[in-house]
C-alpha positions in Angstrom: 0.0 0.1 -0.1 2.7 2.5 0.9 3.8 2.6 -3.0 0.1 3.3 -4.1 -0.3 6.6 -2.2 1.6 9.7 -2.2 3.9 10.1 1.0 1.8 13.2 2.2 -1.5 11.1 2.1 0.0 7.9 3.3 1.6 10.2 6.5 -1.8 11.8 7.1 -3.9 8.4 7.0 -1.4 6.5 9.4 -2.4 8.4 12.6 -6.5 7.1 12.0 -5.1 3.5 11.1 -2.9 3.9 14.1 -6.0 4.6 16.3 -7.9 1.6 14.8 -5.5 -0.8 15.4 -5.0 0.4 19.0 -8.6 0.1 19.7 -9.0 -3.3 17.7 -6.3 -4.5 19.9 -8.0 -3.5 23.1 -11.3 -5.0 22.1 -10.2 -8.2 20.5 -7.2 -8.8 23.3 -5.5 -11.2 20.8 -2.0 -12.1 21.3 0.3 -10.3 18.8 4.2 -10.1 18.4 6.8 -7.7 17.1 10.2 -6.9 16.9 12.6 -4.0 18.0 16.2 -3.3 17.3 18.9 -1.3 19.0 21.0 -0.2 16.3 24.5 1.4 17.2 27.0 2.9 14.9 30.9 2.2 15.3 31.1 5.0 17.8 28.3 3.3 20.1 25.7 6.0 19.4 22.4 4.6 19.1 19.7 5.0 16.4 16.5 6.4 17.7 13.5 7.5 15.3 10.1 9.5 15.3 6.8 8.0 13.8 4.4 10.0 11.8 1.6 8.3 14.1 1.0 7.6 17.8 3.1 9.2 20.7 5.4 12.1 19.8 8.4 10.1 21.4 11.8 8.8 20.2 11.4 5.0 19.5 13.5 2.1 18.3 13.2 0.8 14.6 10.7 -2.5 14.5 7.5 -3.4 13.8 5.0 -6.2 13.7 5.9 -9.8 12.9 3.8 -11.5 10.3 2.4 -15.2 10.8 5.0 -17.5 10.6 7.8 -14.9 9.8 11.1 -15.4 11.7 11.7 -12.6 13.9 15.4 -11.9 12.8 13.9 -11.6 9.5 11.3 -9.3 10.6 13.7 -7.0 12.2 16.0 -7.2 9.0 12.8 -6.3 7.0 11.4 -3.6 9.2 15.0 -1.7 9.4 15.3 -2.1 5.5 11.5 -0.7 5.1 11.6 2.1 7.7 15.4 3.3 7.4 17.0 1.9 4.2 19.5 0.1 6.0 20.9 -3.4 5.6 22.3 -4.9 8.4 24.9 -7.4 7.7 24.6 -9.1 11.3 21.8 -8.9 13.9 22.0 -10.7 17.2 19.3 -11.5 19.5 19.0 -9.9 22.9 15.9 -10.5 24.5 12.1 -11.9 24.3 9.8 -9.6 26.6 6.3 -10.4 27.4 4.3 -7.3 28.0 0.8 -5.9 27.1 0.4 -3.3 24.6 -2.9 -1.6 23.5 -4.7 -3.9 26.0 -3.4 -7.2 24.2 -0.7 -9.6 25.2 2.6 -8.7 23.2 5.7 -10.7 22.6 8.5 -8.4 21.8 11.7 -10.1 20.3 14.5 -7.4 20.9 17.6 -7.5 18.6 21.0 -5.5 18.5 23.2 -4.6 15.4 25.9 -2.4 14.7 25.6 -0.2 11.4 28.0 2.0 9.5 25.4 3.4 7.3 23.0 6.9 7.8 19.5 6.2 8.1 17.2 7.2 5.4 13.8 7.7 6.7 10.9 6.6 4.4 9.1 10.0 5.3 5.9 8.0 5.5 5.8 5.8 8.8 9.2 7.5 10.0 9.4 11.2 9.9 13.2 11.6 11.5 15.9 9.3 12.4 19.4 10.1 13.9 22.0 8.6 16.2 22.6 9.8 19.8 25.4 9.3 22.3 24.3 6.1 24.4 24.8 8.2 27.7 22.6 11.2 26.5 19.3 10.0 24.8 16.7 12.4 24.0 13.5 13.3 25.6 10.8 12.5 25.4 12.0 9.1 25.4 8.8 6.5 25.0 8.3 4.2 27.9 8.5 1.0 25.9 11.8 2.5 24.2 13.1 2.8 27.9 12.6 -0.6 28.6 14.1 -2.0 25.6 17.3 0.0 26.0 17.3 -0.9 29.5 16.9 -4.8 28.5 19.8 -4.2 26.0 22.0 -2.5 28.5 21.3 -5.3 30.9 22.9 -7.9 28.6 25.9 -5.9 28.8 25.3 -4.6 25.3 25.3 -0.7 25.8 
């Protein structure tokens, strides 16, 4: 669908789609799964991004896991779609059980190192940049903070 709509229209429709999806999950309570990736550059800076929908906070690259999709493959796909980055190596960090939008959620957390600059798709992602890991920007999303804490807890950050 992204290629069928002009970027501006796509960005305008995403907040509505996000609200519908949030309410659907809250009503159905169907278990869902997703991926997040903590990407650092060669200097150890962390890549954060802003979505064109949802809370206006800094977040991590990632997204939903398709039925039968391998979590590592989903993480690679999301990073490629959102930021135009190809990761040569991706490492599993943690599996986090939580509740998002009132539904059970399994989050697969990965880490990767990248020597490329992100190119936000300007549809779903409006901004993406690297920040020193000791000085992350605010507001940082609650879920993002928990993911970064899990990444740091593994001795990665």
